[in-house]
All heavy atoms as an XYZ file, in Angstrom:
712
protein
N      42.458    -42.831    -66.694
C      42.784    -44.160    -67.205
C      43.232    -44.003    -68.667
O      42.453    -43.512    -69.459
C      41.575    -45.119    -67.071
C      41.912    -46.495    -67.556
S      40.452    -47.613    -67.501
C      40.358    -47.971    -65.783
N      44.409    -44.502    -69.017
C      44.905    -44.392    -70.429
C      44.448    -45.551    -71.252
O      43.615    -46.413    -70.866
N      44.924    -45.635    -72.454
C      44.549    -46.711    -73.357
C      44.983    -48.065    -72.874
O      44.389    -49.111    -73.172
C      45.088    -46.423    -74.754
O      46.499    -46.431    -74.742
N      46.100    -48.100    -72.074
C      46.570    -49.384    -71.611
C      45.551    -50.010    -70.618
O      45.344    -51.173    -70.658
C      47.932    -49.182    -70.872
C      49.056    -48.937    -71.820
C      50.343    -48.769    -71.092
O      50.351    -48.488    -69.954
N      51.446    -49.003    -71.782
N      44.992    -49.160    -69.801
C      43.947    -49.707    -68.855
C      42.743    -50.289    -69.563
O      42.242    -51.292    -69.184
N      42.350    -49.632    -70.653
C      41.229    -50.209    -71.435
C      41.614    -51.510    -72.111
O      40.777    -52.426    -72.169
C      40.828    -49.206    -72.546
C      40.175    -47.954    -71.979
C      39.876    -46.981    -73.087
C      39.295    -45.669    -72.532
N      39.010    -44.695    -73.560
N      42.838    -51.639    -72.565
C      43.251    -52.872    -73.194
C      43.254    -54.043    -72.193
O      42.712    -55.146    -72.483
C      44.729    -52.727    -73.732
O      44.716    -51.659    -74.645
C      45.120    -53.995    -74.448
N      43.739    -53.751    -71.032
C      43.752    -54.848    -69.960
C      42.330    -55.225    -69.551
O      42.024    -56.369    -69.341
C      44.576    -54.437    -68.803
C      46.008    -54.413    -68.991
C      46.745    -53.267    -68.867
C      46.661    -55.524    -69.469
C      48.098    -53.234    -69.115
C      48.028    -55.551    -69.738
C      48.765    -54.377    -69.560
N      41.430    -54.261    -69.523
C      39.968    -54.595    -69.219
C      39.429    -55.425    -70.256
O      38.666    -56.389    -70.022
C      39.211    -53.280    -69.011
C      39.462    -52.455    -67.769
C      38.651    -51.188    -67.840
C      39.083    -53.261    -66.553
N      39.735    -55.127    -71.543
C      39.214    -55.912    -72.666
C      39.709    -57.348    -72.599
O      38.902    -58.294    -72.773
C      39.618    -55.281    -73.948
C      39.052    -55.952    -75.181
C      37.717    -55.877    -75.525
C      39.916    -56.737    -75.987
C      37.252    -56.503    -76.618
C      39.391    -57.373    -77.072
C      38.050    -57.264    -77.428
N      40.958    -57.552    -72.330
C      41.505    -58.876    -72.235
C      40.893    -59.607    -71.070
O      40.543    -60.798    -71.211
C      43.081    -58.839    -72.081
C      43.752    -58.356    -73.360
C      43.625    -60.246    -71.724
C      45.205    -58.136    -73.260
N      40.636    -58.958    -70.023
C      40.078    -59.601    -68.831
C      38.673    -60.100    -69.146
O      38.238    -61.181    -68.782
C      40.000    -58.577    -67.658
C      40.267    -59.194    -66.343
C      40.415    -58.090    -65.305
O      41.530    -57.552    -65.130
O      39.358    -57.806    -64.655
N      37.816    -59.285    -69.891
C      36.470    -59.660    -70.148
C      36.382    -60.733    -71.236
O      35.658    -61.682    -71.093
C      35.692    -58.441    -70.711
C      35.382    -57.400    -69.606
C      34.610    -56.255    -70.194
C      34.332    -55.217    -69.144
N      33.637    -54.025    -69.677
N      37.169    -60.627    -72.298
C      37.064    -61.543    -73.419
C      38.011    -62.766    -73.254
O      37.821    -63.719    -74.000
C      37.441    -60.848    -74.716
C      36.493    -59.796    -75.143
C      35.400    -60.239    -76.053
C      36.001    -60.652    -77.373
N      35.056    -60.971    -78.367
N      38.910    -62.772    -72.323
C      39.897    -63.822    -72.124
C      40.968    -63.901    -73.222
O      41.960    -64.574    -73.058
C      39.218    -65.176    -72.006
C      38.186    -65.276    -70.861
C      38.843    -65.171    -69.572
C      37.830    -65.346    -68.452
N      38.143    -64.711    -67.231
N      40.761    -63.249    -74.370
C      41.786    -63.182    -75.414
C      41.530    -61.994    -76.314
O      40.386    -61.532    -76.458
C      41.839    -64.471    -76.222
O      40.637    -64.584    -76.983
N      42.605    -61.512    -76.913
C      42.543    -60.338    -77.782
C      43.223    -60.700    -79.070
O      44.398    -60.981    -79.129
C      43.221    -59.116    -77.153
C      43.333    -57.879    -77.971
C      41.991    -57.286    -78.094
C      44.266    -56.871    -77.293
N      42.461    -60.733    -80.226
C      43.083    -61.088    -81.521
C      43.902    -59.886    -82.054
O      43.472    -58.771    -81.934
C      41.889    -61.396    -82.432
C      40.729    -60.677    -81.789
C      41.034    -60.577    -80.310
N      45.120    -60.175    -82.505
C      46.040    -59.152    -82.989
C      47.009    -59.748    -83.965
O      47.847    -60.570    -83.587
C      46.741    -58.479    -81.809
C      47.731    -57.397    -82.209
C      46.928    -56.149    -82.654
C      48.564    -56.990    -80.980
N      46.902    -59.360    -85.221
C      47.852    -59.745    -86.262
C      48.135    -61.250    -86.364
O      49.237    -61.715    -86.466
C      49.189    -59.029    -86.019
C      49.173    -57.500    -86.053
C      50.539    -56.940    -85.604
C      48.777    -56.998    -87.421
N      47.016    -62.040    -86.326
C      47.184    -63.467    -86.437
C      47.549    -64.163    -85.131
O      47.692    -65.364    -85.109
N      47.611    -63.395    -84.091
C      47.885    -63.965    -82.770
C      46.686    -63.767    -81.817
O      45.850    -62.880    -82.086
C      49.064    -63.252    -82.080
C      50.378    -63.483    -82.776
C      50.963    -62.497    -83.492
C      51.021    -64.724    -82.700
C      52.213    -62.720    -84.096
C      52.202    -64.983    -83.265
C      52.788    -63.933    -83.992
N      46.558    -64.538    -80.835
C      45.611    -64.357    -79.743
C      46.414    -64.025    -78.474
O      47.234    -64.838    -78.022
C      44.798    -65.618    -79.498
C      43.700    -65.911    -80.489
C      43.005    -67.274    -80.136
C      42.677    -64.821    -80.503
N      46.183    -62.863    -77.945
C      46.836    -62.437    -76.739
C      46.020    -62.866    -75.566
O      44.861    -62.465    -75.424
C      47.016    -60.926    -76.713
C      47.759    -60.336    -77.908
C      47.846    -58.823    -77.805
C      49.156    -60.870    -78.032
N      46.552    -63.752    -74.760
C      45.860    -64.287    -73.543
C      46.687    -63.951    -72.356
O      47.893    -63.751    -72.454
C      45.696    -65.759    -73.652
C      44.777    -66.174    -74.814
C      44.570    -67.672    -74.819
C      43.646    -68.087    -75.969
N      43.297    -69.514    -75.892
N      46.111    -63.996    -71.169
C      46.906    -63.786    -69.971
C      48.033    -64.808    -69.796
O      49.046    -64.486    -69.248
C      45.870    -63.913    -68.837
C      44.533    -63.639    -69.471
C      44.637    -64.081    -70.873
N      47.845    -65.968    -70.307
C      48.864    -67.054    -70.144
C      49.996    -66.860    -71.140
O      51.092    -67.454    -70.998
C      48.273    -68.445    -70.399
C      47.143    -68.813    -69.447
C      45.761    -68.333    -69.921
O      45.661    -67.787    -71.035
N      44.787    -68.508    -69.109
N      49.796    -66.150    -72.257
C      50.796    -66.009    -73.249
C      50.265    -65.609    -74.611
O      49.029    -65.325    -74.733
N      51.057    -65.719    -75.646
C      50.716    -65.366    -77.034
C      50.534    -66.675    -77.761
O      51.409    -67.562    -77.759
C      51.799    -64.496    -77.652
C      52.005    -63.207    -76.867
C      51.449    -64.193    -79.085
C      53.157    -62.369    -77.333
N      49.342    -66.817    -78.430
C      49.090    -68.084    -79.215
C      48.738    -67.701    -80.628
O      48.344    -66.515    -80.927
C      47.879    -68.769    -78.564
C      48.134    -69.272    -77.168
C      47.924    -68.474    -76.070
C      48.597    -70.509    -76.977
C      48.156    -68.907    -74.805
C      48.839    -71.001    -75.686
C      48.619    -70.180    -74.611
O      48.853    -70.583    -73.352
N      48.852    -68.643    -81.565
C      48.431    -68.381    -82.927
C      46.915    -68.506    -83.038
O      46.320    -69.393    -82.415
C      49.071    -69.378    -83.881
C      50.496    -69.219    -84.298
C      50.966    -70.280    -85.237
C      50.661    -67.844    -84.999
N      46.309    -67.657    -83.835
C      44.890    -67.711    -84.092
C      44.596    -68.949    -84.984
O      45.479    -69.431    -85.694
C      44.415    -66.467    -84.750
N      43.397    -69.454    -84.893
C      43.038    -70.644    -85.661
C      43.204    -70.452    -87.130
O      43.730    -71.367    -87.867
C      41.603    -71.029    -85.344
C      41.215    -72.439    -85.772
C      41.974    -73.499    -84.956
O      42.263    -73.254    -83.790
N      42.229    -74.610    -85.572
N      42.825    -69.309    -87.672
C      42.992    -69.036    -89.088
C      44.487    -69.077    -89.513
O      44.877    -69.562    -90.576
C      42.408    -67.683    -89.451
C      41.556    -67.650    -90.600
C      40.983    -66.199    -90.763
C      39.903    -66.271    -91.832
N      39.372    -64.975    -92.068
N      45.326    -68.517    -88.621
C      46.738    -68.471    -88.930
C      47.326    -69.881    -88.891
O      48.235    -70.191    -89.696
C      47.422    -67.556    -87.898
C      48.943    -67.382    -88.106
C      49.175    -66.637    -89.330
C      50.654    -66.425    -89.547
N      51.016    -65.771    -90.762
N      46.844    -70.700    -87.989
C      47.323    -72.109    -87.976
C      47.033    -72.822    -89.250
O      47.887    -73.538    -89.812
C      46.664    -72.852    -86.803
C      47.239    -72.598    -85.468
C      46.574    -73.460    -84.419
C      47.095    -73.232    -83.038
N      46.528    -74.063    -82.060
N      45.830    -72.604    -89.831
C      45.496    -73.252    -91.066
C      46.338    -72.699    -92.249
O      46.839    -73.555    -93.045
C      44.052    -72.953    -91.406
C      43.043    -73.724    -90.545
C      41.627    -73.431    -90.927
C      40.685    -74.135    -89.936
N      39.267    -73.825    -90.307
N      46.602    -71.413    -92.295
C      47.465    -70.856    -93.323
C      48.858    -71.371    -93.164
O      49.544    -71.680    -94.130
C      47.439    -69.374    -93.207
C      46.377    -68.707    -94.069
C      46.570    -67.234    -94.113
N      45.484    -66.644    -93.349
C      45.599    -65.769    -92.382
N      46.758    -65.325    -92.044
N      44.549    -65.330    -91.749
N      49.357    -71.494    -91.954
C      50.695    -71.949    -91.713
C      50.866    -73.417    -92.188
O      51.826    -73.734    -92.839
C      50.943    -71.895    -90.192
C      52.282    -72.495    -89.674
C      53.403    -71.479    -90.064
C      52.210    -72.694    -88.193
N      49.914    -74.234    -91.874
C      49.950    -75.670    -92.303
C      49.948    -75.729    -93.816
O      50.741    -76.482    -94.384
C      48.711    -76.370    -91.741
C      48.705    -77.805    -92.022
C      47.528    -78.545    -91.323
C      47.441    -79.981    -91.577
N      46.324    -80.608    -90.901
N      49.105    -74.946    -94.474
C      49.038    -74.940    -95.961
C      50.364    -74.487    -96.551
O      50.897    -75.063    -97.476
C      47.868    -74.041    -96.411
C      47.682    -73.982    -97.896
C      46.527    -73.067    -98.182
C      46.333    -72.911    -99.711
N      45.274    -72.005   -100.017
N      50.938    -73.393    -95.998
C      52.148    -72.828    -96.513
C      53.318    -73.800    -96.351
O      54.134    -73.985    -97.291
C      52.450    -71.552    -95.828
C      53.644    -70.813    -96.429
C      53.791    -69.394    -95.983
N      52.652    -68.658    -96.597
C      52.061    -67.603    -95.997
N      52.467    -67.205    -94.802
N      51.100    -66.986    -96.533
N      53.415    -74.413    -95.207
C      54.541    -75.353    -94.975
C      54.397    -76.576    -95.944
O      55.381    -77.008    -96.531
C      54.525    -75.842    -93.537
C      54.988    -74.706    -92.626
C      55.432    -77.039    -93.334
C      54.941    -74.975    -91.149
N      53.166    -77.043    -96.215
C      52.962    -78.113    -97.168
C      53.416    -77.704    -98.590
O      54.044    -78.464    -99.282
C      51.498    -78.588    -97.179
C      51.155    -79.470    -96.043
C      49.757    -79.936    -96.178
C      49.324    -80.867    -95.080
N      47.939    -81.355    -95.249
N      53.052    -76.443    -98.954
C      53.458    -75.991   -100.269
C      54.956    -75.903   -100.409
O      55.541    -76.310   -101.423
C      52.831    -74.589   -100.520
C      51.365    -74.560   -100.770
C      50.844    -73.129   -100.851
O      51.514    -72.176   -100.473
N      49.606    -73.044   -101.367
N      55.616    -75.382    -99.385
C      57.023    -75.265    -99.369
C      57.711    -76.611    -99.408
O      58.726    -76.784   -100.163
C      57.527    -74.444    -98.155
C      57.206    -72.963    -98.160
C      57.468    -72.202    -97.119
C      56.593    -72.390    -99.253
C      57.186    -70.851    -97.074
C      56.207    -71.063    -99.260
C      56.539    -70.276    -98.153
O      56.264    -68.932    -98.167
N      57.220    -77.544    -98.683
C      57.795    -78.915    -98.671
C      57.640    -79.525   -100.119
O      58.576    -80.192   -100.565
C      57.163    -79.807    -97.615
C      57.802    -81.167    -97.600
C      57.212    -82.060    -96.555
N      57.577    -81.601    -95.241
C      56.765    -81.666    -94.173
N      55.559    -82.198    -94.303
N      57.168    -81.216    -93.042
N      56.481    -79.318   -100.702
C      56.247    -79.898   -102.015
C      57.265    -79.334   -103.014
O      57.839    -80.061   -103.850
C      54.800    -79.615   -102.469
C      54.588    -80.091   -103.918
C      54.365    -81.424   -104.205
C      54.589    -79.197   -104.948
C      54.156    -81.870   -105.480
C      54.366    -79.584   -106.244
C      54.168    -80.938   -106.505
O      53.954    -81.311   -107.799
N      57.501    -77.999   -102.929
C      58.425    -77.378   -103.859
C      59.839    -77.893   -103.629
O      60.613    -78.052   -104.579
C      58.387    -75.874   -103.707
C      57.142    -75.242   -104.266
C      57.122    -73.750   -104.196
C      55.878    -73.164   -104.828
N      55.912    -71.721   -104.926
N      60.182    -78.178   -102.361
C      61.495    -78.735   -102.088
C      61.656    -80.177   -102.637
O      62.606    -80.490   -103.288
C      61.779    -78.736   -100.600
C      63.016    -79.399   -100.080
C      64.246    -78.571   -100.563
C      63.088    -79.445    -98.587
N      60.658    -80.991   -102.357
C      60.709    -82.386   -102.755
C      60.608    -82.566   -104.243
O      61.124    -83.517   -104.790
C      59.632    -83.189   -102.039
C      59.893    -83.329   -100.571
C      58.738    -83.950    -99.785
O      57.695    -84.230   -100.378
O      58.925    -84.180    -98.576
N      59.853    -81.622   -104.965
C      59.741    -81.798   -106.393
C      60.939    -81.279   -107.132
O      61.062    -81.506   -108.351
C      58.475    -81.027   -106.851
O      58.647    -79.650   -106.697
N      61.842    -80.602   -106.465
C      63.065    -80.142   -107.090
C      62.913    -78.718   -107.627
O      63.875    -78.180   -108.208
N      61.822    -78.081   -107.441
C      61.629    -76.721   -107.826
C      62.531    -75.789   -107.031
O      63.015    -74.788   -107.615
C      60.155    -76.305   -107.635
C      59.794    -74.989   -108.247
C      58.291    -74.700   -108.138
O      57.498    -75.679   -108.130
O      57.929    -73.542   -108.112
N      62.686    -76.077   -105.750
C      63.585    -75.330   -104.909
C      64.726    -76.236   -104.378
O      64.543    -77.404   -104.189
C      62.876    -74.805   -103.679
C      61.919    -73.687   -103.889
C      61.770    -72.935   -105.003
C      61.001    -73.149   -102.942
N      60.821    -71.993   -104.844
C      60.290    -72.108   -103.550
C      60.647    -73.498   -101.649
C      59.356    -71.373   -102.919
C      59.705    -72.728   -101.009
C      59.043    -71.663   -101.652
N      65.874    -75.664   -104.229
C      66.937    -76.368   -103.466
C      66.842    -76.057   -102.011
O      65.952    -75.302   -101.638
C      68.351    -76.031   -104.044
C      68.666    -74.545   -103.918
O      67.760    -73.772   -103.607
O      69.833    -74.176   -104.109
N      67.704    -76.596   -101.193
C      67.574    -76.447    -99.728
C      67.782    -74.966    -99.300
O      67.152    -74.480    -98.398
C      68.567    -77.362    -99.026
C      68.140    -78.763    -99.033
C      69.074    -79.660    -98.189
O      69.797    -79.162    -97.366
O      68.993    -80.886    -98.392
N      68.663    -74.280   -100.000
C      68.871    -72.849    -99.727
C      67.683    -72.024    -99.954
O      67.339    -71.176    -99.132
C      70.106    -72.344   -100.519
N      66.991    -72.238   -101.064
C      65.795    -71.520   -101.401
C      64.685    -71.811   -100.401
O      63.955    -70.966    -99.965
C      65.379    -71.884   -102.823
C      64.142    -71.083   -103.316
C      64.555    -69.699   -103.780
O      65.720    -69.421   -104.084
O      63.648    -68.831   -103.834
N      64.584    -73.094   -100.000
C      63.574    -73.527    -99.043
C      63.815    -72.782    -97.729
O      62.908    -72.320    -97.109
C      63.650    -75.059    -98.852
C      62.779    -75.589    -97.795
C      61.395    -75.734    -97.990
C      63.342    -76.031    -96.576
C      60.590    -76.251    -97.000
C      62.511    -76.505    -95.581
C      61.144    -76.664    -95.770
O      60.372    -77.178    -94.824
N      65.089    -72.795    -97.295
C      65.421    -72.125    -96.047
C      65.113    -70.638    -96.043
O      64.646    -70.066    -95.070
C      66.941    -72.320    -95.752
N      65.278    -69.992    -97.191
C      64.947    -68.564    -97.319
C      63.498    -68.340    -97.139
O      63.041    -67.290    -96.563
C      65.362    -68.018    -98.662
C      66.887    -67.748    -98.848
C      67.141    -67.360   -100.313
C      67.322    -66.663    -97.920
N      62.640    -69.242    -97.614
C      61.218    -69.082    -97.464
C      60.610    -69.549    -96.158
O      59.684    -68.963    -95.621
C      60.522    -69.816    -98.637
C      60.649    -69.138    -99.897
N      61.748    -69.306   -100.753
C      59.810    -68.285   -100.553
C      61.592    -68.594   -101.820
N      60.403    -67.915   -101.744
N      61.175    -70.626    -95.605
C      60.607    -71.197    -94.396
C      60.996    -70.424    -93.140
O      60.286    -70.417    -92.122
C      60.889    -72.697    -94.283
C      59.946    -73.420    -93.331
C      62.309    -72.929    -93.816
C      58.617    -73.627    -93.846
N      62.200    -69.813    -93.167
C      62.678    -69.097    -91.978
C      61.698    -68.023    -91.448
O      61.436    -67.968    -90.262
C      64.081    -68.506    -92.219
O      64.937    -69.566    -92.610
C      64.599    -67.803    -91.022
N      61.189    -67.121    -92.289
C      60.232    -66.136    -91.780
C      58.942    -66.734    -91.210
O      58.417    -66.200    -90.252
C      59.910    -65.259    -93.002
C      60.965    -65.535    -94.008
C      61.511    -66.893    -93.704
N      58.498    -67.820    -91.827
C      57.309    -68.521    -91.326
C      57.562    -69.058    -89.920
O      56.740    -68.852    -88.998
C      56.916    -69.675    -92.286
C      55.749    -70.482    -91.672
C      56.553    -69.116    -93.620
N      58.668    -69.696    -89.715
C      58.964    -70.268    -88.430
C      59.311    -69.175    -87.368
O      59.051    -69.334    -86.188
C      60.123    -71.260    -88.508
C      59.796    -72.498    -89.382
C      61.015    -73.414    -89.448
C      58.575    -73.192    -88.912
N      59.829    -68.041    -87.830
C      60.123    -66.904    -86.896
C      58.851    -66.344    -86.378
O      58.780    -65.975    -85.176
C      60.930    -65.825    -87.658
N      57.830    -66.310    -87.240
C      56.510    -65.813    -86.801
C      55.939    -66.722    -85.704
O      55.370    -66.253    -84.771
C      55.600    -65.786    -88.030
C      54.290    -65.080    -87.735
N      54.181    -63.712    -87.712
C      53.081    -65.550    -87.507
C      52.981    -63.373    -87.497
N      52.235    -64.462    -87.335
N      56.183    -68.004    -85.877
C      55.662    -69.001    -84.905
C      56.434    -68.966    -83.619
O      55.871    -69.198    -82.517
C      55.732    -70.406    -85.522
C      55.445    -71.467    -84.554
C      54.802    -70.502    -86.759
N      57.687    -68.635    -83.663
C      58.551    -68.616    -82.457
C      58.058    -67.648    -81.409
O      58.244    -67.864    -80.226
C      59.987    -68.359    -82.820
N      57.339    -66.632    -81.850
C      56.796    -65.645    -80.950
C      55.689    -66.244    -80.074
O      55.508    -65.966    -78.941
C      56.271    -64.430    -81.715
C      55.553    -63.462    -80.785
C      57.378    -63.728    -82.444
N      54.944    -67.200    -80.643
C      53.756    -67.761    -79.972
C      54.100    -69.036    -79.282
O      55.185    -69.593    -79.375
C      52.636    -67.963    -80.984
O      53.035    -68.962    -81.872
N      53.069    -69.523    -78.547
C      53.195    -70.810    -77.791
C      52.538    -71.922    -78.576
O      51.520    -72.467    -78.201
C      52.529    -70.645    -76.419
C      53.233    -69.777    -75.488
C      52.486    -69.812    -74.175
N      53.274    -69.169    -73.136
C      53.117    -69.372    -71.883
N      52.166    -70.111    -71.459
N      53.912    -68.748    -71.012
N      53.148    -72.296    -79.737
C      52.505    -73.346    -80.451
C      53.609    -74.192    -81.130
O      53.435    -74.713    -82.230
C      51.572    -72.840    -81.499
S      52.359    -71.861    -82.804
N      54.685    -74.376    -80.476
C      55.791    -75.133    -81.027
C      55.437    -76.648    -81.269
O      55.864    -77.200    -82.231
C      56.997    -75.012    -80.176
C      57.614    -73.649    -80.266
C      58.925    -73.509    -79.599
N      59.369    -72.128    -79.675
C      59.975    -71.519    -78.768
N      60.315    -72.154    -77.651
N      60.323    -70.222    -78.853
N      54.632    -77.191    -80.385
C      54.240    -78.632    -80.517
C      53.430    -78.768    -81.792
O      53.597    -79.737    -82.559
C      53.493    -79.153    -79.360
O      52.363    -78.327    -79.085
C      54.375    -79.171    -78.130
N      52.534    -77.742    -82.078
C      51.711    -77.821    -83.270
C      52.598    -77.723    -84.527
O      52.469    -78.517    -85.448
C      50.754    -76.609    -83.295
C      49.944    -76.474    -84.534
C      48.831    -77.348    -84.807
C      50.287    -75.523    -85.463
C      48.098    -77.197    -85.951
C      49.516    -75.395    -86.667
C      48.446    -76.224    -86.892
O      47.741    -76.129    -87.971
N      53.601    -76.864    -84.541
C      54.505    -76.716    -85.656
C      55.378    -77.958    -85.866
O      55.659    -78.391    -86.961
C      55.316    -75.491    -85.549
S      54.322    -73.997    -85.772
N      55.827    -78.518    -84.746
C      56.658    -79.694    -84.841
C      55.904    -80.896    -85.416
O      56.392    -81.661    -86.222
C      57.162    -80.102    -83.481
C      58.264    -79.166    -82.994
O      58.913    -78.503    -83.780
N      58.451    -79.148    -81.662
N      54.592    -80.971    -85.103
C      53.780    -82.021    -85.693
C      53.637    -81.813    -87.205
O      53.737    -82.791    -87.977
C      52.325    -81.993    -85.100
C      52.237    -82.728    -83.806
C      50.771    -83.046    -83.493
N      49.862    -81.956    -83.753
C      49.336    -81.232    -82.806
N      49.530    -81.479    -81.564
N      48.500    -80.216    -83.178
N      53.466    -80.602    -87.673
C      53.338    -80.323    -89.092
C      54.673    -80.607    -89.811
O      54.678    -81.224    -90.858
C      52.955    -78.874    -89.333
C      51.536    -78.599    -88.878
C      52.979    -78.519    -90.817
C      51.147    -77.102    -88.862
N      55.773    -80.191    -89.222
C      57.087    -80.348    -89.858
C      57.526    -81.845    -89.882
O      58.258    -82.188    -90.819
C      58.119    -79.512    -89.187
C      57.993    -77.995    -89.369
C      58.946    -77.264    -88.395
C      58.219    -77.577    -90.747
N      57.104    -82.599    -88.952
C      57.542    -83.973    -88.895
C      56.739    -84.918    -89.798
O      57.127    -86.070    -89.975
C      57.498    -84.498    -87.440
S      58.710    -83.740    -86.406
N      55.670    -84.453    -90.416
C      54.890    -85.310    -91.301
C      55.585    -85.597    -92.532
O      56.339    -85.036    -93.109
C      53.521    -84.637    -91.560
C      52.599    -84.702    -90.387
C      51.320    -84.089    -90.769
N      50.481    -83.987    -89.564
C      49.289    -83.447    -89.520
N      48.769    -82.993    -90.631
N      48.571    -83.452    -88.467
């Protein structure tokens, strides 16, 4: 049995495996709770800088794109849409 077999056994027992801010579950990849909080805080900071005039739209896009790309991997788009629509 290789390392892959051990990984699958671990996921089966624990129901999820934390990895780099994500939770790997049999149903898919989700954001970890801590990562969700950091994401919400970062998006608020970026929006404040845009609205206060510190950043223009191009600068905002440069900063927000990597954050949203990280989220695109996981199954939490509804969570992110709620944050962005506020």
